[in-house]
N, C-alpha and C positions, 0 to 999 in steps of 0.2 A: 874196662881196663883188663887187659890180659897180662900174663906174666912178663911179656916183653915191654909193657908200659911202666913197669916198676923200676925206678931208678936205683942206682947203686947206693945213693944217699938214703933212700927209703929202706932199702934192704939192711943197711948198717944200723939204722935206728930201730928197725924191727928186731935185729939181733941184740942190740943193747937192751931193748925193752925186755926181752926174754932172758938174757944173760943175768940181769940183776932184777929179779921179781920185785914188784912194787915200785922201787926207786927208779929203775930203768923205764918202767911203764909210765910213771908220772912225768919223767923227763921227756920221753917221746911225745906224750900228749901236749906238754907245754911248749916244747921247742919245734915240733912238727905237726901242728894241729890240722893242717890242710892235707896231709898225706894219709890216704885211706889205708894203705898197707901198714905203715908203722903204727897208726892209731889202732888198727885191728889187733896187731900183736901187743900193743900196749894194754888194751883191755884184757887180752888173754893173760898177760903177765900179772896184772893186778888180781885177776881171778885165780890164777895159779898160786899166788901168794896167800890168798884166802884159803885155798885148799891145803896149803902147807900148814897153816895155823890149825885147820880142822884135823889134819893128820897128826899134828903134835898133841892135840887134846886126846884123840882116840888112842894114840900109842901110849900116852901117859896113863890112861885108864887101864889099858891092858897090862901095864907094868905091875899092877897090883897082883896079878896072877904069876906065881913063881914059874920059871922056865918057859912056859908057853907065852907069857907076856913079852919076854925078851925076844923070842922068836917072831912074834907078831910085829913087834916094833921094828925089828931088822927087815922084815919083809916090806913093811910100809915104807921105810926110808929107802930101800933099794928101788921100790916102785917109783917114788918121788924122783930119785936120781935118774932113773931111766927115762921118765917123762920129760924131765928137764933137759937131758941130753938130746932126746928126739926133737924137742921144741927148738933147741938151738940149731940143729941141722935143718929142720923144716923152715925156720925163719930165713936161713941163708939160701934155701932152694927156691924162694919166691913162691911159696905155696900158701893156700888159705886153709889152715888146719882146723878142723872142728873136733877137738878133743872133747868127748862127751860131757863130763861134769864141768870142766873148766869153761867150755863154750856156753853152757847153760847159765853159769854164773855171770859170764861176760854179757850175755843177753839181758840179764837183770840189771846190770850196771849201765848198759847202753842198748835200749831196745832197737835202735837203728843199726846195730852192728851187721845185720844181714844185708843191708844196703851197701856195705863196703865190698862185699864179695861180687866179682864180676859174673854176669850170667852168660 
């Protein structure tokens, strides 16, 4: 499957999956289970949501430290926002994005996710 084989419908579902982490991912998996592209982004979305939870925990721990904690929290959330926006753009570009930590979590959720990516 090349990027030309990805339909507009699949692209929209990939976009929805990434736009609304977890919920969008679950919707894409349930409503478009046969679409490899939207399923790929759905697993990334669910993984990204887990990363957001992890970032929340880490930033909460850092908030114990005066001044530096707030700075670290701000940097973490700016990073999350940047990754989220990049993911939105990448899902609309019909690309197979392998974001390091998020992709590794997605591989734990679905070991066959590598098969979704065309060779």
